[in-house]
C-alpha positions in Angstrom: 91.8 107.4 120.4 95.3 106.2 119.6 97.8 107.8 117.1 97.2 105.0 114.5 93.5 105.7 114.5 94.1 109.5 114.2 96.4 108.8 111.3 93.8 106.7 109.5 91.2 109.4 109.9 93.5 112.0 108.5 94.5 109.7 105.6 90.8 109.1 104.9 90.3 112.9 104.6 93.3 113.1 102.2 92.0 110.2 100.0 88.4 111.6 99.9 89.7 114.8 98.3 91.2 112.7 95.4 89.9 110.1 92.9 90.2 107.5 95.7 89.4 104.4 93.7 92.0 105.3 91.1 94.6 105.8 93.9 93.6 102.4 95.3 93.9 100.8 91.9 90.3 99.8 91.5 89.2 102.4 88.9 91.2 101.1 85.8 89.9 98.3 83.6 92.4 95.9 85.1 91.6 97.2 88.6 87.9 96.6 88.1 88.6 93.0 87.1 90.8 92.6 90.2 88.0 94.1 92.4 85.4 91.7 91.0 87.6 88.7 91.5 88.5 89.8 95.0 84.9 90.4 96.0 84.0 87.0 94.6 86.6 85.2 96.6 85.5 87.0 99.8 81.8 86.5 99.2 82.2 82.8 98.2 84.4 82.0 101.2 81.9 83.8 103.5 78.9 82.0 101.9 77.2 85.3 101.3 73.6 84.8 100.2 70.1 85.8 101.3 69.6 85.1 105.0 73.3 85.7 105.9 74.2 88.6 108.1 77.8 89.8 107.6 80.0 92.5 109.2 82.2 94.3 106.7 85.2 96.0 108.3 86.8 99.0 106.6 84.2 99.5 103.9 85.7 102.8 102.8 83.9 104.2 99.7 81.6 101.1 99.6 83.0 99.7 96.3 83.1 96.2 97.9 80.0 96.8 100.0 78.0 97.2 96.9 79.3 93.9 95.4 78.7 92.1 98.7 75.1 93.5 98.8 74.4 92.0 95.4 74.7 88.5 96.9 71.5 89.2 98.9 73.2 89.1 102.3 72.6 91.8 104.9 75.7 93.9 105.5 76.7 96.0 108.5 79.6 98.1 107.2 82.1 99.8 109.5 84.7 102.4 108.8 86.8 104.9 110.8 86.6 107.6 108.1 83.5 109.8 107.9 84.8 111.3 104.7 85.0 107.9 103.0 81.7 106.8 104.5 80.0 109.8 103.0 81.1 108.5 99.6 79.8 105.0 100.4 76.4 106.5 101.4 76.2 108.2 98.0 75.7 104.7 96.5 72.2 104.8 98.0 72.2 101.1 99.0 68.9 100.1 100.7 69.0 100.9 104.4 67.2 97.6 105.3 70.1 95.6 103.7 73.2 97.8 104.3 73.9 99.7 107.6 76.9 102.0 107.7 78.7 102.7 111.1 81.4 105.3 111.6 83.7 103.9 114.2 87.2 102.5 114.9 86.5 98.7 114.6 88.6 97.8 117.7 86.4 100.2 119.8 83.1 99.4 118.0 80.1 98.0 120.0 78.1 96.1 117.4 75.1 93.9 117.9 76.4 90.4 116.9 76.9 87.6 116.4 77.4 87.5 112.6 77.5 84.6 110.2 80.6 86.2 108.6 83.1 89.0 109.1 84.5 90.2 105.8 86.7 92.9 104.3 89.1 93.9 101.5 92.5 95.3 102.4 91.7 96.4 105.9 93.2 94.1 108.4 96.7 95.5 107.7 95.3 98.9 108.9 94.2 97.6 112.3 95.8 96.7 115.6 95.8 93.0 114.6 96.3 91.8 118.2 93.0 93.5 119.1 91.1 92.9 115.8 91.4 89.2 115.5 90.0 88.3 119.0 87.2 90.8 118.4 86.3 89.2 115.1 86.3 85.8 116.8 83.9 87.1 119.5 81.6 88.6 116.9 81.2 85.4 114.9 78.6 82.7 115.5 79.9 79.2 116.1 80.9 78.0 112.6 81.0 81.6 111.5 83.6 82.5 108.8 86.3 85.2 108.6 86.9 86.0 104.9 89.4 88.7 103.8 91.8 89.7 101.1 95.0 91.5 102.1 98.3 92.7 100.7 101.2 90.2 100.7 104.3 91.6 102.2 106.5 89.2 100.1 105.3 90.9 96.9 108.1 93.3 95.8 105.7 96.3 95.2 103.9 95.8 98.5 107.2 95.6 100.3 108.5 98.8 98.6 105.4 100.7 99.4 105.8 99.9 103.1 109.6 100.5 103.1 109.3 103.8 101.2 105.8 104.8 102.0 106.4 108.5 101.5 106.6 107.8 97.7 103.1 106.2 97.6 100.1 108.4 98.4 97.8 105.4 98.8 99.7 104.0 101.8 98.8 105.4 105.2 101.5 106.1 107.8 101.0 102.9 109.9 99.6 100.3 107.6 101.6 97.1 107.1 101.0 93.8 105.1 101.1 90.1 105.9 103.4 87.2 105.6 101.0 84.3 105.4 102.6 81.7 107.7 102.7 84.3 110.5 99.1 85.1 109.9 98.2 81.5 110.1 99.9 81.3 113.5 98.1 84.4 114.8 94.7 83.1 113.7 95.4 79.7 115.3 96.4 81.3 118.6 93.1 83.2 118.7 91.2 79.9 118.3 90.3 79.9 114.6 90.3 76.5 112.8 90.1 75.4 109.1 92.5 78.2 108.3 93.5 79.1 104.7 95.9 81.8 103.7 96.4 81.6 99.9 98.6 83.8 97.7 96.8 85.2 94.6 96.6 88.2 92.3 99.2 89.0 89.6 97.1 91.4 87.6 98.4 94.9 88.2 95.9 97.7 87.8 98.1 99.5 85.2 97.8 96.5 82.7 96.2 97.7 79.5 92.7 96.4 78.8 94.0 94.5 75.7 96.4 92.5 77.9 94.1 91.7 80.8 93.1 88.3 79.5 96.7 87.2 78.8 98.2 88.6 82.0 95.3 87.2 84.1 95.9 83.8 82.6 99.6 83.8 83.2 98.9 85.0 86.8 96.6 82.1 87.4 99.4 79.8 86.5 101.9 81.6 88.7 99.5 81.3 91.6 99.9 77.5 91.6 103.7 77.3 91.1 105.5 76.6 94.4 107.8 79.4 95.6 106.7 81.8 92.8 103.2 81.9 94.2 104.6 83.3 97.5 105.3 86.6 95.6 101.7 87.2 94.5 100.2 90.6 95.2 97.6 89.5 97.8 96.6 86.8 100.1 93.1 85.4 100.5 92.3 84.6 104.2 89.6 82.3 105.4 89.1 80.9 108.9 86.3 79.4 110.9 85.2 79.9 114.5 84.7 76.3 115.7 81.2 75.0 116.3 80.1 74.4 119.9 80.5 70.7 120.7 
């Protein structure tokens, strides 16, 4: 196991001793709104529904796994952290619809192929040069990659990576993405119909009374050229080409 994987396991232990969903920003009223929107984007892009078999990478405590399960899809959920997976299993999701696997994704032997490979804020924890080809290989022809990830051009995201010792939610080796570089990486692996779209201006600390207003302003900022590039996240969708 490499140092990055060891760091992620240790970071998972640290987070599991805390109120992890608050640390990640999903536990506040605004954070819950962000989580539901993010899960909806990922699920819609991946066409999650009954009959679809999806692989979720980096399921953590299962907060997004539970939302993906509600689509009726069958989910195989992988995470490197036993401590976070223990919390995910406490959700008591039905074993015939959700399977949890404790493994580093890049080393994981999984029975594919899948209709979709999905995840929230996980690709930036991985060795991306290993992870993207593995995702490609695990997808069926016409299968979909669908993720939401932090945007390196966002000032807070950049500061968290530059001064990571000040931010307990940030693991030692995680990074973030600049979208045009990610498009290039996906294309080089062989993906097509690639979309990397900036979104998300709703900060988890926004008071509940202002969620509607700030969310509405954020939706406008997401479509304004240049300003949109500083959104908090990017939504990523790409397709493994069909066999001709």
